[in-house]
Phi, psi and omega in degrees: 000137181280142178284161176305324180294319179294319180296321179295320180295316181293324179296316179296320179298319179296321179298312179295323178296316178296322181296309181292328176296319178296318178298318179299319179297319179297313180299315180297320179297316180295320180295314181295323180292327179287336183263352182268153179278142176288133180293113183299329183294337180282342185267334183223166176249166181293156181298331180296336182267000181243160170272081192279133174273150180294141179279137178235341187226146174229122185240128173246126185231120176247125181245110180274107181251012182265082182171193183273092179245014179277133175214173179244134179280185184296340178264004179085007180278140178286136179227144172257113186297326180291325177294323177293320177296322178297315180299321180288324177294321177296321178296319176300317180298321183283336185268358182246093183289348180252022186231155163252139186227126175254124179238127177240118179254112180268110185256163175293149178289137182212168181236151173263124183055037174073336190247333189259111182293140178255157176300142181247018174218149177223133184247137176234137174231122179245143173218131183055035177080003183247140176283117181253341180208141176212105187226137171281159178206166176265130183281342185258017179268132178107164181285327181255151181296334183257018176303314180298317181295317180296319180297313178296318181299316181293331179288323192247343189291151177290149184282345184266055185293327184297337183268357186258149167280122187251129184232140179230131181232133177235128180242127179168196177284172175307128179276121183297145176274337181207157182073274174076013181285135177085012179299318175272123178296329181283340182229072187299337179269354180283158181245142173210119180229178178298330178291328176294319177297317180297323178296320177296319178296321180299319182286329177287321180266049184292346179273014175073005174273154179262158166290135178292327180211132171246129178246119176256101178270069184219166176277147167054032178253010172273067185241156174302320181297313181295312182296322179293322181292324183267350187299331177294349187239011183213149172269320179223149180226135172249128180205169176248127175277011183222189177291132183245115186305122179064359179061025182226124172277158176279129186265004183302326176297341179278350176285133182056067178297333178297336176268316183296325182263005185290323187260008180189176181271193183296319181298317178298320178294318179299318178295320178297317180296315180297319178297318179297315179296318180298313181298318181293317182292319182293337177282334190253342184230161181255350180280175182297144177233123178220121176231134183230145174247126183248122171276106191301318180295320185287336183268000185297323179300315178295316182298318179293324183290329183253011186302312186293316181289326180291319178294325179296317179292324179295318177295322177299317180297319180294329181281334188258337186288343181288335180243242177273122184293125176245009176235161181211161177291149174202162172289129180303334179294345178279352181251123184303326184295339182262350183281080180247156182303327183269013186301323184265357182292129178079013181235122172255121186246130173247113190223139170219128181292165177295156180276356183210168176080182184296327184287352180292344181271352179275112188264349182221157177219141183286341186092000179240134177253137181231175172251144176219154178286139177290144175287133180296139178276127179274119181251122179274154181252031180289147178286123182293144177287149180297140180275128180295145181288143178235151177272150178080196183247033183296134177234110186288345178269356183285000000 
């Protein structure tokens, strides 16, 4: 027979066991719910049940948020630039009743309660302004970096692609032309280069049609190498051959494409978008602003002419950036090998020099960014003269 003390002990033990069991169930439920895909059928209804407008546009938007995208606004408030880009992309999706919109948000890898890994990607699919699918996914699944995006695209895209205006937008850091190790902070050993992006575009445009417009909201990707790599998959490309503040263009011109594209074609819209981005950036920042629109067909002559020298510089950059950098960005117009008569053909450049520093004297830009070797610094071995003594803690460099 159990003593009263034993019965009390067992009762207390059962209470604690039930308590921790209940906590475990709650944790497990939350974890499983975070790892499960949202049932797309619960978010949307079939087209037969809607008053569906005909589709005219297809937009694919990738937002790379795995990196340092934190900044402070003019009031000192912390902002995550990738979250802001996501909100604007969703607004574009909701404001376009004649479009289907694919949004992929690549987030940093994280854990629930330190031990349970959470999905690091989230997919949104809108059609006719309505959210029809919202599913988390793992970014590191598959042989190719864009396997998840291609899989979602093939599942949901409309079959009448040839009749649609197709647009692709990428938001993130500068996409490496070579090497590409460490682009994802969550996967430091992973590789991502411009060729990986081109492979993803090739698989998405498997029906041999091109994107009518590709927008690269990244720094320093307005290069001959980049445009040549993406040219099989685009008619027009918008990119910056310089540093692009926050790496994010304003997406408001993409709202109501049925109105924006009504009075002109894709090229006119691309120029309008670039002008809008340029005007907004020049009002808000003091650093250099450069936005370029590339007519892919028209720039082919220039790209073929500089192919060999451009590849040589790109390989040089790949060999040197891993240790001490001996190359730097420059305007291709500063290099004699690129100064060809057709250099400006098919390129619309919106440029304003920085308001300070050495670059404020540069009044023009070719619209092409290149790599060049840094000039070696000459260090003299002269014996320095003795510094006169000063009273106090004055620092003339402060």
